Backbone as CSV, one residue per row, in Angstrom:
resi,resn,N_x,N_y,N_z,CA_x,CA_y,CA_z,C_x,C_y,C_z
1,MET,-7.470,149.500,17.037,-7.332,149.179,18.758,-5.746,149.053,18.891
2,THR,-5.363,149.572,19.628,-3.709,149.325,19.762,-3.510,147.556,20.121
3,PRO,-3.151,146.614,19.697,-2.749,145.450,20.118,-1.910,144.903,21.058
4,THR,-2.683,143.625,21.750,-2.090,143.597,23.178,-0.882,142.558,22.753
5,LEU,0.617,143.185,22.853,1.449,141.974,22.726,1.867,140.843,23.577
6,LEU,1.469,141.210,25.138,1.219,140.125,25.664,0.931,140.504,26.850
7,LYS,-0.460,139.357,27.721,-1.496,139.139,28.320,-0.931,137.680,29.197
8,VAL,-1.040,138.478,30.744,-0.994,137.227,31.259,-2.448,136.637,32.263
9,SER,-2.854,135.608,32.274,-4.239,135.256,32.509,-4.169,134.387,34.103
10,GLY,-4.711,135.161,34.805,-5.070,134.084,36.367,-3.587,133.250,36.418
11,LEU,-2.234,133.666,36.854,-1.254,133.379,36.833,-0.881,132.726,37.863
12,LYS,-0.170,131.533,38.314,0.070,131.195,39.791,1.524,130.483,39.706
13,VAL,2.372,130.446,40.514,3.804,130.293,40.628,4.276,129.799,41.780
14,ALA,4.526,128.389,42.006,4.230,128.027,43.528,6.315,127.496,43.367
15,TYR,6.831,127.779,44.312,8.051,127.374,44.848,7.475,126.298,46.063
16,GLY,7.645,124.713,45.663,7.786,123.716,46.389,6.201,124.052,47.573
17,GLY,6.126,124.061,48.476,4.286,124.167,48.816,4.712,126.141,49.362
18,ILE,5.348,126.650,48.645,5.339,128.221,48.804,4.235,128.742,47.924
19,GLN,3.105,129.772,47.485,2.813,130.393,46.406,3.153,131.575,46.475
20,ALA,4.499,131.808,45.316,4.286,133.094,45.058,3.731,133.794,43.981
21,VAL,3.713,133.682,43.267,2.061,134.122,42.714,0.871,133.501,42.721
22,LYS,-0.285,134.412,42.973,-1.720,134.306,43.479,-3.017,134.074,42.428
23,GLY,-2.267,133.949,41.140,-3.697,134.331,40.011,-3.531,135.870,40.171
24,VAL,-2.640,136.171,39.166,-2.096,136.841,38.356,-2.706,137.770,37.142
25,SER,-3.699,138.823,36.620,-3.636,139.030,35.731,-3.194,140.559,35.046
26,PHE,-2.565,140.868,34.187,-2.041,141.800,33.528,-2.119,141.970,31.983
27,GLU,-1.865,143.070,31.194,-1.575,142.710,29.725,-0.483,144.150,29.488
28,VAL,0.052,144.082,28.154,0.922,145.064,27.776,0.489,144.829,26.430
29,ARG,0.103,146.461,26.084,-0.164,146.740,24.827,1.243,147.202,24.019
30,GLU,0.886,147.413,22.256,2.111,147.658,21.609,2.482,148.421,22.041
31,GLY,3.782,149.135,21.886,4.210,150.514,22.089,3.923,151.524,23.443
32,GLU,3.357,150.672,24.357,3.370,150.962,25.956,4.598,150.769,26.560
33,LEU,4.670,151.353,27.847,5.753,151.085,28.885,4.989,150.753,29.906
34,VAL,4.454,149.770,30.764,3.669,148.941,31.805,5.253,148.991,32.612
35,SER,4.527,149.764,33.692,5.478,149.504,35.395,4.742,148.403,35.916
36,LEU,5.437,147.551,36.644,4.807,146.222,37.628,5.988,146.869,39.303
37,ILE,4.504,147.152,39.745,5.757,147.790,41.323,5.372,146.764,42.074
38,GLY,6.238,147.482,43.719,5.586,146.632,44.453,6.771,145.998,45.427
39,ALA,6.592,146.023,46.758,7.758,145.671,47.622,8.768,144.514,46.893
40,ASN,9.537,144.220,47.866,10.368,143.150,47.849,10.201,142.154,48.008
41,GLY,10.117,141.128,47.360,9.085,139.856,47.990,7.872,139.302,47.448
42,ALA,7.404,140.775,46.602,5.539,141.011,46.179,5.820,139.730,45.350
43,GLY,6.533,138.879,44.691,6.355,137.487,43.398,6.044,139.092,41.770
44,LYS,7.206,139.734,42.047,7.287,140.617,40.734,8.612,140.046,39.642
45,THR,9.583,139.390,40.213,10.610,138.401,39.635,10.462,137.466,39.018
46,THR,9.320,136.726,40.197,8.464,135.125,39.673,7.902,135.089,38.379
47,THR,6.864,136.506,38.254,6.602,136.836,37.464,7.049,136.885,35.949
48,LEU,8.178,137.681,35.932,8.798,137.398,34.737,9.303,135.881,34.406
49,LYS,9.556,135.466,35.589,10.099,134.299,35.048,9.121,133.351,34.333
50,ALA,8.318,133.134,34.566,7.595,132.503,34.247,7.574,133.044,33.223
51,ILE,7.076,133.966,33.231,6.649,134.576,31.469,7.325,134.621,30.162
52,THR,9.277,134.146,30.934,9.953,133.970,30.597,10.260,132.731,30.007
53,GLY,9.580,132.030,30.208,9.866,130.463,30.707,10.772,130.027,31.476
54,LEU,11.749,130.410,32.773,12.580,130.470,33.801,11.898,129.699,34.633
55,GLN,10.182,130.158,34.644,9.763,129.211,36.332,8.325,129.134,35.355
56,PRO,8.204,127.439,35.899,6.833,126.738,35.514,5.447,127.010,36.226
57,PRO,4.832,127.793,35.530,3.551,128.310,36.189,2.536,126.845,36.866
58,ALA,2.087,126.769,38.015,1.552,126.186,38.910,0.079,126.203,37.529
59,ALA,-0.897,127.320,37.419,-1.839,127.720,36.847,-2.072,128.615,36.093
60,GLY,-2.912,128.664,35.068,-3.101,130.575,34.324,-2.305,129.941,32.964
61,ASP,-2.567,131.327,31.984,-1.811,131.366,30.771,-0.994,132.770,30.804
62,ILE,-0.187,132.436,29.868,0.855,133.649,29.435,0.981,133.697,27.410
63,GLU,0.088,134.574,27.042,-0.197,134.616,25.745,0.956,135.755,24.992
64,TYR,1.463,135.503,24.001,2.564,136.708,23.483,2.502,136.396,21.547
65,LEU,2.002,137.922,21.538,1.640,137.599,20.095,0.250,137.065,19.708
66,GLY,-0.698,136.703,21.186,-2.188,136.218,20.153,-1.463,134.682,20.475
67,GLN,-1.439,134.360,20.984,-0.572,132.532,21.122,-0.328,132.747,22.376
68,SER,-0.665,131.182,23.160,0.049,130.558,24.761,1.461,130.083,24.471
69,ILE,1.854,130.754,25.004,3.416,130.861,25.821,4.050,129.819,26.271
70,LYS,2.733,129.319,27.094,3.207,128.055,28.834,3.633,127.403,28.197
71,GLY,5.126,126.917,28.656,6.218,125.857,28.809,6.891,126.178,27.848
72,ARG,6.885,126.948,27.156,8.299,127.425,26.133,9.586,127.902,26.906
73,GLY,10.615,127.357,26.004,11.552,127.564,26.766,11.767,129.282,26.645
74,ALA,12.980,129.757,27.203,13.508,130.457,27.594,13.891,131.088,26.324
75,TRP,15.350,129.883,25.826,15.514,130.327,24.562,14.641,130.430,23.494
76,ASP,13.751,129.830,23.365,12.443,129.902,22.477,11.560,131.453,21.909
77,LEU,11.363,131.873,23.234,11.104,133.007,22.997,11.861,134.623,22.875
78,ALA,12.926,134.185,23.242,13.859,135.253,22.704,14.260,135.653,21.684
79,ARG,14.283,134.032,20.733,14.103,134.295,19.000,12.384,134.684,18.623
80,LEU,11.857,134.610,19.300,10.004,135.428,18.990,10.535,136.516,19.457
81,GLY,11.256,137.371,20.172,11.329,138.699,20.932,10.880,139.049,21.767
82,LEU,10.666,137.902,22.888,10.573,138.609,23.931,12.050,137.997,25.243
83,VAL,12.275,139.542,24.970,13.742,139.549,25.875,13.609,139.936,27.376
84,MET,14.632,139.289,28.483,14.422,140.033,29.733,15.899,140.443,29.842
85,VAL,15.708,141.751,30.721,17.520,141.676,31.261,17.099,141.546,32.755
86,PRO,17.750,139.976,33.192,16.852,139.981,34.702,17.962,140.674,35.804
87,GLU,17.345,140.465,37.052,17.620,141.223,37.882,19.417,140.667,38.321
88,GLY,19.959,141.506,38.693,21.524,141.404,38.733,22.473,141.119,38.045
89,ARG,21.491,141.500,36.299,22.687,141.899,35.105,22.795,140.507,34.256
90,GLY,23.475,139.724,34.430,23.847,138.113,34.381,24.925,138.323,32.582
91,THR,25.691,139.302,33.228,26.246,139.553,31.834,27.777,138.394,32.136
92,PHE,28.239,138.216,30.935,29.245,137.161,30.464,30.751,137.698,31.592
93,THR,30.966,137.372,32.424,32.048,138.106,32.889,33.665,138.436,31.943
94,ARG,33.197,137.279,31.941,35.094,136.391,30.597,35.162,136.411,29.590
95,MET,33.868,137.956,28.981,34.214,138.243,28.014,33.993,139.540,27.933
96,THR,34.204,140.209,26.468,34.333,141.558,26.539,33.125,142.178,26.036
97,ILE,32.936,143.215,26.242,31.968,144.010,25.557,31.287,144.223,24.604
98,VAL,32.183,144.140,23.518,32.012,143.286,22.023,30.884,141.763,22.338
99,GLU,31.866,141.119,22.496,31.421,139.846,22.365,30.070,139.598,23.248
100,ASN,30.067,140.048,24.601,28.509,140.509,25.070,27.657,140.666,24.572
101,LEU,27.627,141.379,23.272,26.573,142.425,22.624,26.353,141.634,21.536
102,GLN,27.408,140.707,20.953,27.077,139.450,20.143,26.429,138.867,20.174
103,MET,26.773,138.372,21.719,26.064,136.898,21.914,24.127,137.141,22.039
104,GLY,24.215,138.566,22.218,22.432,138.860,22.446,22.110,138.954,20.937
105,ALA,23.145,138.713,20.001,22.106,138.631,18.711,22.601,137.266,17.904
106,TYR,22.485,136.279,18.954,23.191,135.122,18.388,22.142,134.163,17.519
107,THR,20.929,134.500,17.311,19.628,134.005,16.818,19.722,134.994,15.428
108,ARG,20.522,135.700,15.912,19.589,136.724,14.160,20.107,135.610,12.710
109,LYS,19.498,136.069,11.779,20.491,135.860,10.370,20.458,137.361,9.660
110,ASP,20.200,138.475,9.885,20.217,139.340,8.981,21.447,139.475,9.264
111,GLY,21.492,140.496,8.217,22.846,141.458,8.395,23.457,142.770,8.605
112,GLU,22.555,143.158,9.925,22.119,144.287,10.609,22.421,144.355,11.707
113,VAL,23.539,143.140,12.571,23.969,143.681,13.856,24.858,144.246,13.790
114,ALA,25.827,144.926,13.023,26.891,146.065,12.968,26.590,146.987,13.217
115,ALA,25.383,147.236,12.647,24.451,148.602,12.548,24.375,148.812,14.358
116,ASP,23.424,147.466,14.719,22.501,147.826,15.560,23.462,148.123,16.886
117,MET,24.966,147.511,16.998,25.756,147.461,18.093,26.168,149.097,18.163
118,ASP,26.176,150.041,16.815,26.216,151.062,16.960,24.968,151.920,17.101
119,LYS,24.301,151.216,16.955,22.557,152.238,17.488,22.927,152.167,19.236
120,VAL,23.589,150.287,19.956,23.188,150.271,21.088,24.564,151.186,21.972
121,PHE,25.773,151.339,20.992,27.156,152.073,21.473,26.530,153.376,21.870
122,GLY,25.881,154.202,20.707,24.849,155.830,20.984,24.498,155.545,21.903
123,LEU,23.821,154.535,22.594,22.973,155.158,23.624,24.002,155.074,24.653
124,PHE,24.526,153.992,24.710,25.730,153.909,25.932,27.372,154.822,25.017
125,PRO,27.747,155.346,25.417,28.585,155.842,25.099,29.903,155.359,25.533
126,ARG,29.758,154.589,27.350,30.655,154.150,27.962,31.154,153.253,27.618
127,LEU,30.287,152.135,26.656,30.342,151.075,26.549,31.425,150.880,24.944
128,LYS,31.013,151.826,24.283,31.867,152.126,22.803,33.528,152.512,23.176
129,GLU,33.726,153.192,24.364,34.877,153.299,24.884,35.855,152.835,25.286
130,ARG,34.633,151.439,25.852,35.284,150.222,26.599,35.139,148.873,25.815
131,ALA,34.955,148.528,24.655,34.319,148.198,23.527,35.361,146.639,24.026
132,THR,36.437,146.515,24.355,37.488,145.239,24.491,37.430,145.055,26.067
133,GLN,37.224,145.858,26.726,36.831,145.419,28.527,36.548,144.722,29.010
134,LEU,36.680,143.487,29.532,36.100,142.601,29.680,35.026,142.497,30.928
135,ALA,33.421,142.042,31.351,32.336,142.184,31.216,32.555,142.483,32.638
136,GLY,33.285,141.320,33.272,33.296,141.248,34.827,34.775,142.592,35.510
137,THR,35.095,143.112,34.626,36.150,144.355,35.481,35.071,145.468,35.359
138,MET,33.975,145.807,35.568,33.618,146.843,35.053,32.233,147.039,35.989
139,SER,31.923,148.395,36.575,30.849,148.995,38.189,29.610,148.072,37.917
140,GLY,28.634,147.938,38.462,27.735,147.432,38.198,26.759,148.190,37.448
141,GLY,27.014,149.873,37.699,26.081,150.314,36.754,26.469,150.351,34.952
142,GLU,27.401,150.089,34.576,28.315,149.101,33.396,27.553,148.373,33.245
143,GLN,27.497,147.194,33.751,27.631,145.904,33.530,25.658,146.024,33.865
144,GLN,25.040,146.558,33.817,23.696,147.231,34.002,23.713,147.438,32.624
145,MET,24.134,148.483,32.077,24.156,149.083,30.743,24.497,148.159,29.462
146,LEU,25.291,147.213,29.655,25.612,146.203,28.895,24.742,144.990,29.079
147,ALA,23.884,144.701,30.057,22.981,144.037,30.071,21.579,144.655,29.061
148,MET,21.558,145.592,28.812,20.410,146.151,28.340,20.874,146.170,26.978
149,GLY,21.610,146.244,27.106,22.770,146.198,25.418,22.351,145.626,24.573
150,ARG,23.232,144.644,25.736,22.444,143.420,25.045,21.462,142.424,24.419
151,ALA,20.001,143.130,25.444,18.792,142.825,24.818,18.738,143.391,23.798
152,LEU,18.902,144.697,23.482,18.733,145.310,22.619,19.590,145.095,21.107
153,MET,19.953,144.180,21.160,20.825,143.763,20.113,19.984,142.241,19.789
154,ALA,19.143,141.567,20.253,18.142,140.381,20.178,17.007,141.529,19.246
155,ARG,17.021,142.708,18.877,15.512,143.304,18.474,14.100,142.798,19.104
156,PRO,14.291,142.392,20.525,13.238,142.762,21.303,11.643,143.326,20.680
157,LYS,10.721,141.979,20.606,9.097,143.337,20.381,8.734,143.766,21.841
158,VAL,8.931,142.714,22.703,8.848,143.161,24.383,9.972,143.037,25.070
159,LEU,10.440,143.963,25.448,11.728,144.359,26.734,11.350,143.840,27.964
160,LEU,11.452,142.923,28.782,10.945,142.397,30.173,12.694,143.139,30.780
161,LEU,12.192,143.789,32.078,13.613,144.910,32.937,12.950,144.819,34.302
162,ASP,14.062,143.609,34.845,13.989,143.064,36.383,14.683,144.281,37.383
163,GLU,13.851,145.091,38.036,14.856,145.954,38.605,16.086,146.477,37.680
164,PRO,16.101,146.962,37.367,17.198,147.624,36.338,18.182,148.597,37.212
165,SER,17.161,149.172,38.370,18.036,150.143,38.933,18.548,149.608,40.761
166,MET,18.273,148.581,40.579,18.460,147.990,42.380,20.361,147.875,42.237
167,GLY,20.815,148.428,43.142,22.403,148.621,43.849,23.147,149.321,43.328
168,LEU,22.095,150.807,42.674,23.183,151.177,41.925,23.273,152.825,42.335
169,SER,24.549,153.824,41.872,24.652,154.865,42.165,23.639,155.691,41.995
170,PRO,22.825,156.970,43.029,21.693,157.826,42.191,22.427,158.851,40.813
171,ILE,23.226,158.637,41.123,23.698,159.023,39.098,23.677,157.980,38.246
172,MET,23.824,156.991,38.516,23.933,155.341,37.301,22.725,155.237,37.676
173,VAL,21.093,155.734,38.327,19.733,155.694,38.554,19.440,156.934,37.290
174,ASP,20.218,157.590,37.605,19.176,159.195,36.784,19.879,158.734,35.476
175,LYS,20.517,157.737,34.883,21.207,157.499,33.990,20.741,156.103,32.970
176,ILE,20.405,155.062,34.027,19.290,154.130,33.223,18.363,154.603,33.027
177,PHE,17.221,155.514,34.289,16.200,155.522,33.411,15.925,156.194,32.782
178,GLU,16.882,157.159,32.379,17.146,157.892,30.867,17.250,157.328,29.639
179,VAL,17.488,155.992,29.771,17.740,155.081,28.894,16.786,154.185,28.518
180,VAL,15.986,153.730,29.328,14.414,153.210,29.156,13.953,154.260,28.622
181,ALA,13.950,155.282,28.947,12.504,156.433,27.907,12.880,156.147,27.030
182,ASP,14.167,156.326,26.958,14.572,156.448,25.222,14.593,155.226,24.640
183,ILE,14.542,154.199,25.616,14.311,152.692,24.454,13.183,153.555,24.314
184,HIS,11.782,153.599,24.692,10.571,153.205,24.638,10.522,154.104,23.560
185,LYS,10.855,155.600,23.486,10.241,156.472,22.485,10.921,156.130,20.986
186,GLN,11.714,155.114,20.857,12.152,154.447,19.913,11.102,153.382,19.355
187,GLY,10.136,153.250,19.964,9.314,152.297,19.725,9.171,150.695,20.159
188,VAL,10.185,150.528,21.429,10.012,149.443,22.242,9.157,149.425,23.063
189,THR,8.400,147.693,22.987,7.296,148.137,23.852,8.454,147.249,25.323
190,VAL,7.517,148.139,26.685,8.596,147.265,27.627,7.705,147.167,28.572
191,LEU,8.069,146.182,29.262,7.552,145.668,30.543,8.500,146.282,32.054
192,LEU,7.967,147.273,32.713,9.401,147.275,33.634,9.026,147.134,35.203
193,VAL,9.886,146.606,35.656,9.706,145.665,37.219,10.584,146.764,38.246
194,GLU,10.059,147.134,39.033,10.917,148.167,39.936,10.607,148.068,41.115
195,GLN,11.132,148.385,41.702,11.037,148.824,43.634,10.802,149.719,43.481
196,ASN,11.935,151.265,42.747,11.652,152.296,42.720,10.252,152.672,42.130
197,ALA,8.859,152.753,42.854,7.465,152.882,42.531,7.531,154.627,41.620
198,SER,8.144,155.417,42.718,7.753,156.764,41.781,9.197,157.036,40.371
199,ARG,9.519,156.659,40.117,10.113,156.609,38.970,9.777,155.633,37.991
200,ALA,9.722,154.909,38.220,8.988,153.520,37.129,7.368,154.353,37.133
201,LEU,6.716,154.564,37.817,5.439,154.870,37.263,5.293,156.637,36.471
202,GLN,6.283,157.282,36.730,6.830,158.201,35.987,6.841,158.051,34.852
203,LEU,6.917,156.936,34.375,8.008,156.453,32.902,6.630,156.013,32.225
204,ALA,5.782,155.377,33.227,5.010,154.031,32.618,3.637,155.021,31.756
205,ASN,3.066,154.172,31.153,1.457,155.127,30.635,0.244,153.943,31.694
206,ARG,1.041,153.329,32.168,0.366,151.679,32.614,1.088,151.241,33.594
207,GLY,0.504,151.142,35.054,0.947,150.421,35.856,0.239,149.098,36.670
208,TYR,0.643,148.578,37.196,-0.034,147.302,37.877,0.617,147.538,39.672
209,VAL,0.272,147.614,40.414,0.578,147.262,42.158,0.519,145.814,42.599
210,MET,2.076,145.026,42.500,2.111,143.602,43.134,1.526,143.472,44.987
211,GLU,1.015,142.612,45.411,1.486,142.573,46.684,1.207,141.224,47.067
212,SER,1.749,140.467,48.137,1.796,139.149,48.463,1.268,138.232,47.333
213,GLY,2.089,138.482,45.977,2.058,137.528,45.067,0.468,138.075,43.708
214,GLU,-0.195,139.241,44.579,-1.405,139.791,43.744,-1.148,141.018,43.581
215,VAL,-1.546,140.746,41.981,-2.280,142.511,41.635,-3.116,143.319,42.613
216,THR,-2.547,144.426,43.210,-3.924,145.139,44.437,-4.276,146.357,43.481
217,MET,-3.934,146.656,42.394,-4.144,147.920,41.692,-3.699,148.273,40.529
218,GLU,-4.359,148.636,39.837,-3.729,149.052,37.859,-4.539,150.410,37.677
219,GLY,-3.895,151.368,36.845,-3.896,152.171,36.837,-3.354,153.203,35.604
220,GLU,-3.482,154.229,35.139,-2.861,154.821,34.564,-1.363,155.132,35.437
221,GLY,-0.161,155.728,34.497,0.577,155.820,35.302,0.930,156.543,36.516
222,GLN,0.410,157.948,35.907,0.076,159.298,36.193,-0.957,159.240,37.907
223,ALA,-2.013,158.785,37.588,-2.719,158.146,38.628,-1.927,157.137,39.764
224,LEU,-1.065,156.301,39.317,-1.191,155.577,40.528,-0.281,155.938,41.344
225,LEU,0.579,157.293,40.379,1.728,158.077,41.008,1.256,159.343,41.904
226,ASN,-0.367,159.039,41.862,-0.663,160.189,42.859,-1.868,159.568,43.731
227,ASP,-1.625,158.869,43.838,-3.189,157.735,44.155,-2.113,157.515,45.601
228,PRO,-3.222,158.395,47.209,-2.434,158.118,48.327,-2.063,156.603,48.623
229,ARG,-3.041,155.788,48.365,-2.687,154.418,49.013,-1.110,154.224,47.955
230,VAL,-0.808,154.753,47.662,0.622,154.079,46.754,1.696,155.330,47.272
231,ARG,1.284,156.575,47.059,2.229,157.590,47.948,2.707,156.733,49.623
232,ALA,1.158,156.344,49.753,2.139,156.144,51.332,2.467,154.756,51.608
233,ALA,2.417,153.806,50.507,3.113,152.831,50.682,4.617,152.253,50.265
234,TYR,4.403,153.122,48.873,6.028,153.460,48.289,6.506,154.380,48.169
235,LEU,5.893,155.673,48.278,6.816,157.132,48.707,6.861,157.424,49.440
236,GLY,6.648,156.926,50.708,6.906,156.981,52.039,5.772,158.119,52.602
237,GLU,4.473,158.632,51.923,4.427,159.871,52.251,3.183,159.544,52.856
């Protein structure tokens, strides 16, 4: 049986008196691409922040590689291979593309960083063309590429992508989803959080639907894509 790399059980997260996540449970198995979809404000980003140590849970547990990681710091989890590309990209704007990619590998002690940078440049030729350009002078789509490339430099066991297509042009959205598919084909396990439900479910092995801080539906990606309730709520049909 395929091992479960990430398991979230009864997760609750609150901001002051507001409960943003209300007992969410799901899992991501090795080699899967799992999509977490839902409208803006459903609690998707908060869930990712709790998983990666950026927001303390109020209740529930998060297991990674079979061990509870609740309370572990984000830097510690990145070192263990749990790596997130945050909503809004979060690039180091006053550093060059190469320097941003090097930052992604800062915890590594092996001698293969340069080879991995070449792989990132293979996925994103535009980054190679502009290797010495400051990240802050790039377009939103280019910065999204850079943020994804920087995450890959950490050699993630599980890559968490938070709204990678948000605010991008249709052409750039196509490119980003194409790269997400490529990354998954290369064997990286992916948890994809997206408002673009159609594109996310087309890629997904399995998916979960979040509404108002709760998981309301789950199933195989194609089954959810064809579900009339999902189509009515998220695909405008």
